C-alpha positions in Angstrom: 210.6 -63.3 -173.1 209.0 -62.4 -176.4 205.8 -61.1 -174.7 207.9 -59.0 -172.3 209.9 -57.6 -175.2 206.7 -56.8 -177.1 204.9 -55.3 -174.2 207.8 -53.5 -172.4 210.7 -52.8 -174.7 209.2 -52.4 -178.2 206.7 -49.5 -177.5 209.5 -47.3 -176.3 211.8 -48.3 -179.1 209.1 -47.6 -181.7 208.5 -44.1 -180.2 212.2 -43.3 -180.3 212.6 -44.7 -183.9 209.2 -44.3 -185.7 210.3 -45.8 -189.0 211.6 -49.0 -187.3 210.1 -52.3 -188.5 210.4 -55.4 -186.4 209.9 -59.0 -187.6 209.8 -61.8 -185.1 211.5 -64.9 -186.5 212.6 -68.3 -185.3 210.5 -70.1 -182.8 208.1 -67.2 -182.5 207.5 -67.1 -186.3 207.0 -70.9 -186.4 204.5 -70.8 -183.5 202.5 -68.0 -185.2 202.4 -69.9 -188.5 201.4 -73.1 -186.8 198.6 -71.3 -184.9 197.3 -69.7 -188.2 197.3 -73.0 -190.1 195.7 -74.8 -187.1 192.9 -72.2 -186.9 192.3 -72.4 -190.7 192.3 -76.2 -190.6 189.9 -76.2 -187.7 187.5 -73.9 -189.5 187.6 -76.2 -192.5 187.1 -79.3 -190.3 184.1 -77.7 -188.6 182.6 -76.9 -192.0 183.2 -80.4 -193.2 181.8 -81.8 -190.0 178.7 -79.7 -190.5 178.3 -80.9 -194.0 178.7 -84.6 -193.0 176.2 -84.2 -190.2 173.8 -82.5 -192.5 174.0 -85.3 -194.9 173.7 -87.9 -192.2 170.7 -86.3 -190.4 169.1 -84.9 -193.5 168.5 -81.6 -191.7 170.2 -78.4 -190.8 169.0 -77.8 -187.3 170.2 -81.1 -185.7 173.9 -80.6 -186.9 173.7 -77.0 -185.5 172.4 -78.4 -182.2 175.2 -80.9 -182.1 177.8 -78.3 -182.8 176.5 -75.8 -180.3 178.2 -77.7 -177.5 181.6 -76.8 -178.9 181.7 -73.2 -177.4 180.9 -74.6 -174.0 184.0 -76.9 -174.2 186.1 -73.9 -175.3 184.9 -71.9 -172.3 185.8 -74.8 -170.0 189.2 -75.0 -171.6 189.9 -71.3 -171.1 188.7 -71.5 -167.5 190.8 -74.5 -166.9 193.9 -72.7 -168.1 193.1 -69.8 -165.8 192.6 -72.2 -162.9 195.8 -74.0 -163.6 197.7 -70.8 -164.2 198.7 -71.8 -167.7 199.0 -69.7 -170.9 197.1 -70.8 -174.0 199.7 -72.5 -176.2 199.8 -74.4 -179.5 199.3 -77.6 -177.5 196.2 -76.1 -175.8 194.7 -75.8 -179.2 195.6 -79.4 -180.1 193.6 -80.3 -176.9 190.7 -78.2 -178.2 190.7 -80.1 -181.4 190.5 -83.4 -179.5 187.8 -81.9 -177.2 185.7 -81.0 -180.3 185.7 -84.6 -181.4 184.7 -85.9 -178.0 181.8 -83.4 -177.3 180.5 -83.7 -180.9 180.5 -87.5 -180.5 178.6 -87.3 -177.2 176.0 -85.0 -178.8 175.6 -87.3 -181.8 174.8 -90.1 -179.3 172.0 -88.1 -177.8 170.5 -86.7 -181.0 170.6 -90.2 -182.7 168.8 -91.7 -179.8 166.2 -89.0 -179.9 165.7 -89.6 -183.6 165.3 -93.3 -183.1 162.7 -92.8 -180.4 160.7 -90.3 -182.5 160.8 -92.6 -185.5 159.4 -95.3 -183.2 156.4 -93.1 -182.6 157.4 -91.6 -179.2 156.4 -87.9 -178.9 159.4 -85.5 -179.1 159.2 -84.3 -175.5 159.1 -87.9 -174.2 162.0 -88.8 -176.6 164.0 -85.9 -175.2 163.5 -87.2 -171.6 164.3 -90.8 -172.6 167.5 -89.7 -174.2 168.5 -87.7 -171.1 167.7 -90.7 -168.9 169.1 -93.6 -171.0 172.1 -92.0 -172.6 173.3 -89.9 -169.7 175.4 -92.7 -168.2 177.3 -93.5 -171.4 178.0 -89.9 -172.0 179.0 -89.3 -168.4 181.3 -92.4 -168.4 183.0 -91.4 -171.6 183.8 -88.0 -170.2 184.7 -89.2 -166.7 187.1 -91.9 -167.9 188.8 -89.4 -170.3 189.2 -86.9 -167.4 190.4 -89.6 -165.1 192.9 -90.8 -167.7 194.3 -87.3 -168.1 194.5 -86.6 -164.4 198.1 -88.0 -164.0 199.3 -85.7 -166.8 197.6 -82.7 -165.2 199.3 -83.5 -161.9 202.7 -84.3 -163.4 205.6 -82.0 -162.4 208.4 -83.3 -164.6 209.9 -81.1 -167.2 209.0 -83.5 -170.0 205.3 -83.3 -169.2 205.1 -79.5 -169.3 204.4 -79.6 -173.0 201.4 -82.0 -172.7 199.8 -80.3 -169.6 198.1 -77.5 -171.7 196.6 -80.1 -174.0 195.3 -82.2 -171.1 194.0 -79.1 -169.5 192.0 -78.1 -172.5 190.5 -81.6 -172.9 189.8 -82.2 -169.2 188.3 -78.9 -168.2 186.4 -78.6 -171.5 184.7 -81.9 -170.9 183.8 -80.9 -167.3 182.0 -77.7 -168.5 180.4 -79.2 -171.7 
């Protein structure tokens, strides 16, 4: 209703009354404030995550490599919402936060394995192949079990589940793409 008012009704009203000021309050205002604070907190969390990974790996490139998977998850979540015909909501962004944790964890598993192999004297190209071969199954199983666990929520039609479906969509489809 608010989107329709903003798109259809308000432009004509603002043309007719140029000095008119409109302030959206109530649920709309709370949702906007929540989104702003979530985006700010997410940016801070990503910065802290980068600092912690930099301290752990004692490098700047590897944390960047780990965090480069996050945009792929976001793309998957957006496509998932389009496929499911859902708008992006506050709960969609909660799902993105959870997705970030899962994909970063999967990336850490791979990078850590590569580092252990390189320290053991294995050439980098061989360590990369070993990581892909040996850690593929755990990463795949982590993602597959998460997606399978969320499938009942994605397929639920009850009114109560409608709030959770955008969160499950972000997490499931983001994992598929990433």
